[in-house]
C-alpha positions as CSV (number, residue, x, y, z in Angstrom):
1,M,-130.3,-14.5,63.6
2,Q,-134.1,-14.2,63.7
3,S,-134.0,-12.8,67.2
4,E,-132.0,-9.8,65.9
5,I,-134.9,-8.5,63.8
6,A,-138.4,-7.5,64.7
7,R,-141.5,-6.9,62.7
8,I,-143.1,-3.7,63.9
9,K,-146.6,-2.5,63.1
10,E,-146.3,1.2,63.9
11,I,-144.2,3.8,65.7
12,F,-145.9,7.0,66.9
13,V,-146.1,9.6,69.7
14,S,-149.3,9.9,71.6
15,T,-150.7,10.2,75.1
16,Q,-151.0,7.2,77.4
17,G,-154.6,6.4,77.9
18,E,-154.6,3.5,80.4
19,G,-153.6,3.0,84.0
20,P,-151.9,5.3,86.5
21,Y,-149.7,6.9,83.8
22,V,-152.7,8.4,82.0
23,G,-151.8,11.7,80.4
24,Y,-148.1,11.1,79.9
25,R,-146.6,11.7,76.5
26,Q,-145.0,8.5,75.2
27,L,-143.3,7.1,72.1
28,F,-145.2,3.9,71.2
29,I,-143.5,1.0,69.4
30,R,-146.1,-1.5,68.5
31,F,-144.7,-5.0,67.8
32,C,-146.5,-7.5,65.7
33,A,-147.7,-10.9,66.9
34,C,-149.2,-12.1,70.2
35,N,-149.2,-15.5,72.0
36,L,-152.8,-15.0,73.2
37,S,-156.1,-14.3,71.5
38,C,-158.4,-12.4,73.8
39,R,-161.9,-12.0,72.5
40,Y,-162.1,-8.3,73.5
41,C,-158.8,-7.3,71.8
42,D,-159.2,-4.1,69.7
43,T,-155.6,-3.8,68.5
44,D,-154.4,-4.6,65.0
45,Y,-150.9,-6.1,65.6
46,S,-151.0,-8.6,62.8
47,Y,-148.5,-9.0,60.0
48,K,-150.9,-7.7,57.4
49,N,-151.1,-4.2,56.0
50,E,-148.2,-1.8,56.6
51,N,-145.4,-3.0,58.8
52,R,-141.7,-3.4,58.3
53,V,-138.8,-5.4,59.7
54,Y,-136.1,-3.6,61.7
55,S,-132.7,-4.5,63.0
56,P,-131.9,-2.9,66.4
57,Q,-129.7,-0.4,64.7
58,E,-132.3,0.5,62.0
59,L,-134.9,1.0,64.7
60,L,-132.5,3.3,66.7
61,D,-131.7,5.3,63.5
62,F,-135.4,5.7,62.7
63,I,-136.4,6.9,66.2
64,T,-133.5,9.3,66.6
65,K,-134.2,10.8,63.2
66,E,-138.0,11.1,63.5
67,F,-138.6,11.7,67.2
68,D,-137.0,13.6,70.1
69,P,-136.9,11.3,73.2
70,A,-136.3,14.4,75.3
71,H,-139.9,15.5,74.8
72,I,-141.5,12.2,76.0
73,H,-142.0,10.6,79.4
74,S,-141.0,7.1,78.2
75,V,-141.0,4.6,75.4
76,S,-143.9,2.2,75.4
77,L,-143.1,-1.2,74.2
78,T,-146.5,-2.5,73.2
79,G,-148.2,-4.9,70.7
80,G,-149.3,-7.5,70.3
81,E,-146.9,-9.0,72.9
82,P,-143.5,-7.3,72.8
83,L,-141.9,-10.0,74.9
84,L,-142.1,-12.3,71.9
85,H,-139.2,-10.1,70.6
86,A,-137.1,-10.4,73.8
87,G,-134.0,-11.3,71.8
88,F,-134.3,-8.2,69.7
89,L,-135.1,-6.0,72.7
90,K,-132.1,-7.3,74.6
91,I,-129.9,-5.7,71.9
92,F,-132.0,-2.6,71.2
93,L,-132.9,-1.4,74.7
94,P,-129.4,-0.4,75.8
95,M,-129.0,1.7,72.7
96,L,-131.4,4.4,73.6
97,N,-131.0,6.4,76.8
98,T,-134.7,6.6,78.0
99,K,-137.2,5.1,80.3
100,Y,-138.9,1.9,79.1
101,Y,-142.6,1.2,79.7
102,L,-143.4,-2.5,79.0
103,E,-147.1,-3.3,78.1
104,T,-147.5,-7.1,78.4
105,N,-150.0,-9.8,78.9
106,A,-147.8,-11.1,81.8
107,T,-147.6,-14.7,80.6
108,L,-144.0,-14.9,79.5
109,P,-141.8,-14.7,82.6
110,D,-138.8,-16.4,80.9
111,K,-138.8,-13.8,78.1
112,L,-139.1,-10.9,80.6
113,Y,-136.1,-12.2,82.5
114,E,-133.9,-11.6,79.4
115,I,-134.6,-7.8,79.5
116,L,-135.5,-7.2,83.1
117,D,-132.6,-4.9,83.8
118,F,-133.6,-2.5,81.1
119,I,-137.3,-2.0,82.0
120,N,-138.5,0.9,84.3
121,I,-142.2,0.3,84.3
122,V,-144.3,-2.8,83.8
123,S,-147.9,-2.4,82.8
124,A,-149.2,-6.0,83.1
125,D,-152.6,-7.4,82.2
126,I,-154.4,-9.9,84.4
127,K,-156.4,-12.0,82.0
128,L,-159.8,-13.0,83.4
129,P,-161.3,-16.1,81.7
130,S,-164.8,-14.4,81.9
131,A,-163.6,-11.5,79.8
132,T,-160.9,-13.0,77.6
133,G,-162.3,-16.5,76.8
134,L,-158.8,-17.8,77.7
135,N,-158.1,-20.7,80.1
136,N,-157.1,-19.6,83.6
137,T,-153.8,-17.8,83.4
138,F,-153.4,-16.9,87.1
139,E,-150.6,-19.4,87.7
140,K,-148.5,-17.9,84.8
141,H,-149.3,-14.4,86.1
142,D,-148.0,-15.4,89.5
143,E,-144.7,-16.6,88.0
144,F,-144.5,-13.4,85.9
145,F,-145.0,-11.1,88.9
146,R,-142.5,-13.1,90.9
147,T,-139.9,-12.5,88.1
148,V,-140.7,-8.7,88.0
149,R,-140.1,-8.4,91.8
150,T,-136.5,-9.7,91.4
151,N,-135.7,-6.2,90.1
152,P,-136.8,-3.8,92.9
153,K,-136.3,-0.7,90.6
154,I,-139.3,-1.6,88.4
155,N,-142.6,0.1,89.0
156,L,-145.2,-2.6,88.6
157,F,-148.9,-2.3,88.2
158,A,-151.6,-4.5,86.6
159,K,-154.7,-3.8,84.6
160,M,-157.7,-6.1,84.8
161,V,-160.2,-5.7,81.9
162,F,-163.6,-6.8,83.2
163,D,-167.3,-7.1,82.1
164,E,-170.4,-8.1,83.9
165,N,-169.4,-11.8,83.7
166,I,-166.6,-11.4,86.2
167,T,-166.8,-14.0,89.0
168,E,-166.1,-13.9,92.7
169,E,-163.3,-16.4,92.2
170,E,-161.7,-14.1,89.7
171,I,-162.0,-11.1,92.0
172,T,-160.4,-13.0,94.9
173,A,-157.6,-14.4,92.7
174,A,-156.7,-11.0,91.2
175,T,-156.7,-9.1,94.5
176,N,-154.7,-11.9,96.1
177,L,-152.0,-11.6,93.4
178,A,-151.9,-7.8,93.9
179,K,-151.6,-8.2,97.6
180,K,-148.9,-10.9,97.3
181,Y,-146.7,-8.8,95.1
182,D,-147.7,-5.4,96.4
183,F,-148.8,-3.7,93.2
184,E,-151.5,-1.3,92.2
185,L,-154.5,-3.0,90.6
186,I,-156.3,-1.0,87.9
187,L,-159.9,-2.0,87.2
188,Q,-160.5,-1.3,83.5
189,P,-164.1,-1.7,82.2
190,K,-164.4,-3.4,78.8
191,M,-165.1,-1.0,76.0
192,L,-167.8,-1.6,73.3
193,N,-167.9,0.9,70.4
194,N,-165.8,3.4,72.4
195,E,-168.3,3.2,75.3
196,I,-168.0,1.4,78.7
197,S,-169.9,-1.8,78.3
198,P,-170.6,-2.7,82.0
199,S,-172.9,-0.3,83.7
200,I,-171.4,2.4,85.8
201,N,-173.3,0.9,88.8
202,F,-171.8,-2.5,88.2
203,A,-168.3,-1.0,87.9
204,D,-168.7,0.9,91.1
205,E,-169.9,-2.2,92.9
206,L,-166.9,-4.2,91.7
207,F,-164.6,-1.4,92.8
208,S,-166.1,-1.6,96.3
209,K,-165.7,-5.4,96.4
210,C,-162.1,-5.2,95.4
211,L,-161.4,-2.4,97.9
212,K,-162.7,-4.6,100.7
213,R,-160.0,-7.2,99.8
214,Y,-157.1,-4.9,98.9
215,K,-156.6,-1.1,99.2
216,K,-154.4,-0.4,96.2
217,V,-157.2,-0.6,93.7
218,R,-158.3,2.1,91.2
219,L,-161.1,2.3,88.6
220,I,-159.7,3.8,85.4
221,P,-161.4,3.4,81.9
222,Q,-159.5,3.7,78.6
223,V,-159.2,7.5,78.5
224,H,-157.7,7.5,75.0
225,K,-161.0,6.1,73.7
226,F,-162.9,9.1,75.0
227,L,-160.3,11.4,73.5
228,D,-160.4,9.6,70.2
229,I,-156.7,9.2,70.0
230,R,-154.5,6.1,69.5
């Protein structure tokens, strides 16, 4: 069955550079393909260049041979959009005794439901139309966060990539979602050539606006870009 294989771009150990888990050592599994096309995306998750197809057992064998899960905080399932491979993950995840950290665009709640019991941490993106060029995704995000909250053991937070085009309506919608589902909201400035593209003053003003609406807000840039690591 197609769901029992997955095309994976790369597997590597590095330091988490985004959100509240900055600085933790993780094993990253980068899956190919995404259901969205954000204009700021800086990740090559396409099928071109080097990538290979794994069965769940082949992926387990590769990881246990090449890496020591005891020396990492968690396994980051990233992409692309890893939930496009939910059928594969449903088989693979129980095979490895570790914490799983799901990095997702938070638009596929039905796929999340298939693997909900195996996930420890959800790092979700809130996709702002002003930054991504996508149509409004807040309704789908709402459904996604509602699904996450059916498993009280999951540590949920959301990142919001922004630039100077962010609107008051987007600020209100994002903070309302965070308040509704009681998660930490991470403001993440858009990067341009490994530098923060909004001004520091603008980022700080946005931080203040969000804090007036909701207290669990943090301003954290992509630290791995400054460290020049993956």
